[in-house]
C-alpha positions in Angstrom: -0.5 -36.6 -9.1 1.6 -33.5 -8.9 4.1 -33.0 -6.0 2.9 -31.0 -3.0 3.5 -27.2 -3.4 5.7 -25.4 -0.9 3.6 -23.0 1.0 4.5 -19.4 0.5 3.2 -16.6 2.7 3.6 -13.8 0.0 0.2 -14.1 -1.5 -1.5 -15.3 1.6 -0.7 -12.1 3.5 -3.0 -10.0 1.4 -6.1 -11.2 3.2 -7.1 -11.1 6.9 -7.3 -14.9 6.8 -3.7 -14.9 5.7 -2.7 -12.6 8.6 -4.5 -14.7 11.1 -3.1 -18.0 9.6 0.4 -16.6 9.7 0.0 -15.3 13.3 -1.5 -18.7 14.3 1.4 -20.5 12.7 3.8 -18.2 14.5 2.0 -18.7 17.8 2.1 -22.5 17.3 5.9 -22.4 16.9 6.4 -20.3 20.0 3.7 -21.8 22.2 4.1 -25.3 23.4 0.6 -25.8 24.6 1.5 -25.9 28.3 0.7 -23.0 30.5 3.7 -21.3 32.0 2.1 -20.8 35.4 1.7 -23.5 38.1 -1.1 -25.9 37.7 -2.6 -24.7 41.0 -2.7 -21.1 39.8 -6.4 -20.2 39.0 -6.8 -18.7 35.6 -3.1 -19.1 34.7 -3.9 -20.8 31.4 -6.6 -18.2 30.5 -4.1 -15.4 31.2 -1.5 -17.1 28.9 -4.2 -17.4 26.2 -5.1 -13.7 26.5 -1.4 -12.8 26.4 -0.9 -15.0 23.4 -4.0 -13.6 21.7 -2.8 -10.0 22.4 0.6 -10.8 21.0 -1.0 -12.4 17.9 -3.2 -9.4 17.4 -0.2 -7.1 17.6 1.6 -9.2 15.0 -1.5 -9.1 12.7 -1.7 -5.3 13.1 2.0 -4.9 12.4 1.8 -7.1 9.3 -1.3 -5.3 8.0 0.1 -1.9 8.6 3.3 -2.8 6.7 1.3 -4.1 3.9 -1.0 -1.1 3.8 1.9 1.3 3.9 3.6 -0.6 1.0 0.4 -0.3 -1.0 0.1 3.4 -0.2 3.7 3.9 -1.3 3.0 2.1 -4.6 -0.2 4.1 -5.3 1.5 7.4 -4.4 4.4 6.6 -6.7 2.0 5.8 -9.5 0.0 9.0 -8.8 3.2 11.0 -8.8 4.2 9.7 -12.2 0.7 10.5 -13.6 0.7 13.9 -12.0 4.1 14.7 -13.5 2.8 13.6 -16.9 -0.2 15.9 -16.6 2.1 18.8 -15.6 4.2 18.2 -18.7 1.1 18.1 -20.9 -0.1 21.3 -19.3 3.2 23.1 -19.8 3.2 22.0 -23.5 -0.4 23.3 -23.9 0.5 26.6 -22.3 3.5 26.9 -24.6 1.3 26.2 -27.6 -1.3 28.7 -26.5 1.4 31.3 -26.1 2.7 30.6 -29.6 -0.8 30.8 -31.0 -1.4 34.1 -29.2 1.8 35.5 -30.7 0.9 34.3 -34.2 -2.6 35.8 -33.8 -1.2 39.1 -32.7 1.2 39.1 -35.7 -1.7 38.4 -38.1 -3.8 41.1 -36.6 -0.9 43.6 -37.0 -0.5 42.6 -40.7 -4.2 42.9 -41.3 -4.1 46.3 -39.7 -1.3 47.3 -42.0 -3.1 46.0 -45.0 -6.3 48.0 -44.2 -4.4 51.2 -44.0 
């Protein structure tokens, strides 16, 4: 039997389940399970749960937005590299076309001279 693996959050954060699991784990560390309001306060526990759920949702959104922005940055960088490559090829083709046009013009001039 292999030793238990250490849990890492790096790969798990890529799915919504990973975000929720991480937020729940964070909530479990910060929430003791006891409501902070007095026991006689009606709905005190429900308010705590709503607040905790709101905080958890905020953390999920922050994590997701960071992940999404990182992916966008990666994709934009890859796109920029490809775009620069296309521009370089385009410039090379334009230079070749200009060279071909000059060569064609020179040949036409010589043909004109030969005909006369």
